[in-house]
Wavefront OBJ file of the C-alpha trace (Angstrom):
o trace
v -169.116 -85.608 -59.351
v -172.005 -84.663 -61.611
v -171.672 -81.399 -63.481
v -174.288 -79.772 -65.672
v -173.282 -76.731 -67.674
v -175.892 -74.732 -69.574
v -175.189 -72.404 -72.460
v -176.980 -70.688 -75.321
v -179.076 -68.107 -73.535
v -179.324 -64.512 -74.689
v -181.540 -61.670 -75.837
v -183.950 -62.297 -78.703
v -186.976 -60.549 -80.146
v -190.443 -62.041 -79.851
v -190.972 -64.658 -82.529
v -187.288 -65.537 -82.610
v -185.447 -68.728 -81.695
v -182.715 -69.885 -79.362
v -181.109 -73.251 -78.681
v -179.972 -74.040 -75.166
v -177.388 -76.721 -74.441
v -176.709 -78.675 -71.255
v -173.392 -80.533 -71.159
v -173.453 -83.333 -68.594
v -170.448 -85.062 -67.031
v -169.434 -87.061 -63.993
v -171.365 -90.289 -64.442
v -173.224 -92.490 -66.907
v -176.641 -90.947 -67.515
v -178.368 -93.890 -69.188
v -180.684 -94.324 -66.178
v -181.408 -90.627 -65.848
v -184.006 -88.176 -67.005
v -182.901 -84.680 -67.904
v -185.178 -81.711 -67.457
v -185.312 -78.065 -68.397
v -186.914 -75.736 -65.909
v -187.181 -71.960 -65.799
v -187.529 -69.335 -63.133
v -188.677 -65.769 -63.663
v -188.092 -63.057 -61.034
v -190.448 -63.471 -58.091
v -191.785 -66.788 -59.356
v -191.178 -70.425 -58.534
v -189.101 -72.677 -60.731
v -191.390 -74.234 -63.316
v -191.152 -77.262 -65.556
v -190.484 -76.754 -69.259
v -189.542 -80.134 -70.735
v -187.911 -83.451 -69.860
v -186.380 -86.400 -71.671
v -185.299 -89.867 -70.587
v -181.735 -90.428 -71.599
v -181.910 -94.010 -72.880
v -185.406 -94.242 -74.406
v -185.682 -90.613 -75.445
v -189.225 -90.221 -74.096
v -190.150 -86.546 -74.000
v -192.605 -84.498 -71.954
v -193.546 -80.831 -72.210
v -195.358 -78.164 -70.268
v -198.554 -77.068 -72.009
v -197.189 -73.540 -72.314
v -194.346 -74.640 -74.618
v -195.872 -77.538 -76.562
v -195.481 -77.036 -80.279
v -192.823 -74.338 -79.788
v -190.018 -76.029 -77.836
v -188.251 -79.303 -78.561
v -186.021 -81.212 -76.155
v -183.439 -83.647 -77.533
v -180.202 -85.352 -76.532
v -176.946 -86.333 -78.161
v -175.652 -89.467 -76.454
v -172.190 -89.200 -77.993
v -171.740 -85.672 -76.657
v -173.578 -86.236 -73.356
v -175.530 -83.105 -74.142
v -179.201 -82.210 -73.902
v -180.699 -79.442 -76.015
v -183.752 -77.238 -75.830
v -184.729 -75.730 -79.162
v -187.012 -72.781 -78.526
v -188.996 -71.320 -81.413
v -191.695 -68.650 -81.598
v -190.430 -67.145 -78.376
v -192.704 -64.887 -76.374
v -191.898 -62.224 -73.751
v -193.416 -64.519 -71.113
v -190.667 -67.054 -71.867
v -188.176 -64.661 -70.265
v -186.489 -66.426 -67.347
v -183.349 -68.125 -66.147
v -183.361 -71.601 -67.653
v -181.917 -74.468 -65.631
v -180.915 -77.979 -66.629
v -181.486 -80.747 -64.099
v -180.812 -84.472 -63.817
v -182.579 -87.188 -61.819
v -182.430 -90.968 -61.658
v -185.527 -92.526 -63.238
v -185.368 -95.411 -60.757
v -186.490 -93.028 -58.023
v -190.138 -92.225 -57.408
v -191.781 -89.799 -59.819
v -195.063 -88.359 -58.588
v -196.400 -87.806 -62.098
v -194.262 -90.046 -64.309
v -193.345 -87.043 -66.427
v -190.241 -85.994 -64.443
v -191.753 -82.523 -64.136
v -191.188 -81.795 -60.433
v -188.143 -79.741 -59.562
v -187.989 -81.169 -56.037
v -187.369 -84.634 -57.477
v -184.170 -83.576 -59.262
v -180.785 -84.292 -57.703
v -178.480 -82.173 -59.826
v -178.706 -78.697 -61.329
v -176.680 -76.459 -63.564
v -175.977 -72.814 -62.889
v -178.644 -71.524 -65.278
v -178.638 -69.396 -68.402
v -180.622 -66.199 -68.918
v -183.153 -65.992 -71.740
v -184.695 -62.588 -72.410
v -187.401 -62.113 -75.040
v -188.183 -58.534 -76.000
v -191.543 -57.480 -77.369
l 1 2 3 4 5 6 7 8 9 10 11 12 13 14 15 16 17 18 19 20 21 22 23 24 25 26 27 28 29 30 31 32 33 34 35 36 37 38 39 40 41 42 43 44 45 46 47 48 49 50 51 52 53 54 55 56 57 58 59 60 61 62 63 64 65 66 67 68 69 70 71 72 73 74 75 76 77 78 79 80 81 82 83 84 85 86 87 88 89 90 91 92 93 94 95 96 97 98 99 100 101 102 103 104 105 106 107 108 109 110 111 112 113 114 115 116 117 118 119 120 121 122 123 124 125 126 127 128 129
């Protein structure tokens, strides 16, 4: 059974940094893409970044390019999201998701939440101004 466990959220001032972690277990993820999404109150879940587990190809939402970096540690089965220069509008619950790259991807960037099969419980990130 696939389990994704996020950690690393918290309260930070604007301009600060946080690193989120997503520990994955339950299967071999070499044929998977991992994604970070976020959801603010009253809004839909939106794409932040994704990475293919084996090749390490990365994709980012325009709103976080140059500020966030997604990476993975194969030995630890963990995906990270390094968030720098945080802004109040980055405040949201951040979710880690996993999807098989063999399945259809509408955009090829693994940026659609409805194409993900597994989700973690989420971690709150709050950026104060």
